Structure formats: C-alpha cells, structure tokens
N, C-alpha and C positions, 0 to 999 in steps of 0.2 A: 931721800927727799922727793917730795912730789913735785909736779910741774909748777905750781905756784911759789915755791919756796924761793924767796929772793928776787921774785919778778916785780915790775913796777906796773900796777894797773889804775887806771882812771875809771871811776863810776859816777855816772849823772843819776840825779834823782835819789841820792844816798842817804836823805834825811828820814826815809820811813819806807815801810813795807818791803818790797823785794829789793830793793836797793840797798836798804840798811842792812839786811840779813846777807846780801851778797859781800858788803864791805866788812861785816864782822867774820864771816868765814873766810874770807881772802885774808884777813888780819891774822886769824887763827892758823891759817896755812904758811904764813910767812912771808908775805906779800908786802911791799910798800904800797901806799894806796895815796892816790889824788882823787878826793871826793868833792862833788859838787852838788848843789842843789839850789833851788830859787829860795827856800826857807832856810835862813841862816842859822837861826838859833837851834832847831832840832838837827840841824846838819852838825853843829859844834857837839852836841850829844852823841852823835854817832861817832864822830872823830875821836872823841875822848873814850868812848868804849874800845874803839880799835886800838887806842894807843895803850889801853890798859893790857892789851895781849902782847905789847912790846913791837908794835908795828910802827914804822915812820909814816906819818900821815900829815897831808895838807888838807885844808877845808877851804872851799871856794864857793861863794855866793854867786850862783850863775842862772841865767837865763838863757836856756838852750836855743831860743829863738834868734838871739843876738849873736850873729855870726862871727862879728868882730869880737866879742867877749869870749866866745868858745875858742878862737884862733889864740886869744891871750893865755886862754886856760891851758891849751895845749903847749904853747912855747914856755910858759912857766914851769909845767909839770917837767918838761926835758930838761930846762935849766935847773930846776931843784934837785931832780933826781940823777941828771945825765943820760937818761934814756927813758922810753917807755915800752912795755911789752904787750900791752893790751889795753882796750877800752870797752865798757859796757856802756852801751847807750841806752839806758833804762828809763829816763825820766818821760812821764806821759801824763795825759789828762783824759777825762771823759766828758761826754756831752751826750744827753738824752733829748730826743724831740724828733718828730716826723718832719720831713723835709719842708712841706707846705708852712709848717709853723716856726721853722728855725730862721734866726737872723743870719745873715752872711758873716757878721762878726764872730758869732760862735762857732759857725762851721769853720771859719779861717783859724781860729785860735787853735781847734783841735788839730787840723793839718799842719798849722806851723809847730807846734810842739811836738806831735806824736810823729810827724813825716820829717820835716825839715830839720827838727831838732836832732833827729837820727843822720840825716845826710851831714848836717855841719860838724856832729862829732865825728863822724867817719872820715870826712874829707881833711878835717884838720889834724886828726891823729895818724892817718894812715901813712904819710910818709915817713913819720917817725917809726911806726910799728914795723914798717917793711925792713927796717934796719935790724931788727931783732932776729935771733937765729930761730925762735919758734912764737911768732906773734900771732896775737888774737884779736878779731873783730867780732863783738857780741852784740847784737841788735834785737831789741824785744819789739817782737810783733804782737799776735795775740791769737786765741781761738778764733777771734773775729776776723783774724787776717785769714783764715781757711775757709770760714762760713760767714755770710751776711746775715744780720737780723734787721727787723724793722724798727725803727726808732734809734738807729744808731748809724745813720748813714755816713756821717763824717768820721767817726771812730772806724767804721769798716774801711773807708775809703784810704784812711791814713795806714791803718794796718796792712791791708793789701798792698799799697805802695811799699811799705817797709820790706813786706816779703820779696816782691819783685826786684827791688833795689840790691837787697842784700843776696839774692841768689845769683844775680848777675854780677855782683862784684866778687863773691867766690869763684865763679866761672873765669873771671879775669885773672885773678891771682893764680888759680890753676892752670890757666893757658900760658902764663908768664913764667911758670916754674917758681915763682915765690912760695916761701914756706908760712905765709901768712895764712891761718885757718879762719874763715868766715863763718860764723855761726848765728842762725835765725831762731829765736826762741819764741815758743807759742804756748803762753800761760792760759789756761782755763780760769775759773774763779777762785781768786786768791783772796785770802782775808787781809785786804788792805784798806786804807781810807779813800781810795780813788772815787767811790760813789758819793761820800760824803762831801768831797770836795769838787764835785762835778757840776757844771753848769747844765740847766734845763731850759727847755723851751717853754714859752708861755702856756699855760693849760696843762702841763705835766705836774702830776702830784709828785713833789720832790721826796717826801717821806716814803711815798710807795715805792720810788725808785730804790732809795737806800735800803729799806726793808726787803725788798725783792732781792736785791744784790747780797745783803749779808745773811740773809736767812735761807734763801734757797738757791744761790749760785756759788757765793764763795766758801767752798768747802777745804781749798787746800792751805795748809799753814805756811806762811812766808819763808820760814826756816826750811821747811821741806823743799819748797820750790827752789830755793838757793842752793841745796844741795843738788838737786836734780840738774839744773843749770850748769853749776861748775864741775859736775861730773861729765856732762856733754862738752863743755868747752875744753877741759883738759884733753880730752880724747879727740878734738878736733872735728866733731860731728858737724854736719852741714845743718841740722836742725834739731830741736830739742821740745818736745812736747811735755808740758807741765801740768800733771793732774789727770785723773781718769776722765774728766769730761772733755779735756782737750784730745785725748786718745779717740773718744767715742766720736767727736766732731771730726777729726781726721778720717776714721773709717767711714762715717756716714757720707761725707762730701766724696770719698773715693767710690762708693758703692753706689749712691745715688745720682751722682752728678749733679745737674742742674735741677733736677727733681726735688732736691732738698728744700727748694724754695717754696714748695707747697707746704711743708710741715708747720713751721712757725706760724704763719698766719692762721692755718687750721687749729692750732693749739690756741692761739689766742682769741679767736672766735669762741672755741668751746669753753674757754676760761671766763669769758664776758658773760655767759648764759646764766 
C-alpha cells in the first residue's frame, strides 16, 4: 500500500485544473477526500468522479478568504472522517496589470486568495494534522514565487509570501520534532483555466493575456503536474518543481541572482519592436 491509501486529505480549488487532478489521483490512490472550491457545480462533478473510484468524498462550497468558513471546513472534515492527515492549499487566482494601472481592490483580491487563503487553510488544519502519524501540509506557490515578472506584481507578492510562510513552517515542524512534512510546490505553466478567469487592469488586452498563457506558457498537463506533486508529497520533500519551465526558472535565479531582473524587460522590449 502507498502512503495515500486510507489517508484523509483536504484539497482546496478542487473544481478544476491542478486541484481537480490532485483529487482524482488521491481517490485512485485510496484516500478519503474533503474537497472544496468556490465554484460548487464543477466541484460536484469532481467529487462524483472521485466517488467513482470508490473514495469517500465530501464537497464544500468555500471561499478560502473567509477565515470562519475555512475553520468550519476543517472542523467538519474532522467530524466527518474522524481525523485529517493532510491539506493541499491549492486555490488561487491570477491578475495581470502594471502597478500604476492596478486598482487596490484587484491587488488585494489576489493577495487575499493566493496568500491568506493558504494561511487560513494551514492554520485551521494544522492542529488536526499534527495528530497524524505522517501528516502533510502542501502549499501551492508558483515559478513566479521564485522569479518576479513585470505585470504580475500582486501574484508575485502572494506567491513569494507563500514560499516564505511555508519554508518557515517546515522549519518549525522540524525544530519541534513533529512528523508533519511541509511541502511548497512551484508549478510553471500548467494548462488550466487560470488565465481565462483572471482579472486584468484597465488597458490590458485580456485576449492577448489568455492567448499568451495558453499558447506559449502553459505546457504542462494538469494530470502530469498532479503526479509530480503527489510523488513529492509522499516522499515529504520540502519543495516540488513542476514542469521544465519551473526547473529553468529555479536554475536561472540561482545562477544569475538579482541580474535575472534585466532579462524579462529586455525580452519584452525586443518583442514590441
């Protein structure tokens, strides 16, 4: 039997993309699942597919920025299954626009979902997961949590924050001798709907953003991404790079240091000529 067999895992953002594939593969591996997403109808589709593999599944409509709702989700998961062994804080949104053109509300929305949603899920589930013999906290950052890019300041800020928060938590668990393993995940471009559902600043060509993401950036299949993530989680790795682009970004930032910040603006200027 593998690690996930008979474990209880909670997954946010489970209605689509990476979250959906994580839920399906966890179900196929024998895990019981507490699934959550702000989009209830597609979430029910994911839950039904997971039940088709024999998994015991709950589905909860959830806004991860609502701390009280996340607390209730964690409490309900433990009440329903008797315990919880891991949580995957996967829910996320994207926003595109230069700082000068961006509204505060849009910037706050990204940080609230992508960072505070992770903090909420971690804080509410952690006390329960610490009771597991081999607990797991899995937080989704991004390749943009390793390298910043122009036009994505709020997304970069949130994903860099997830990285720091998660690395600190892992050290806390290690220092305390707790068996909870904490993993930070850095996906590159994955073929999901995140660009199509993203907000954009005034003046940004939304269609161009979607085309650029889907045609030139999103190379990794969500199912492949989920397999890579779960393999790393099972092994308790501190971080998981998803896709060749994430690995390139990781190497580039290590080798170039702050000098990488000259590359993307130069490429953008060349492309506009």
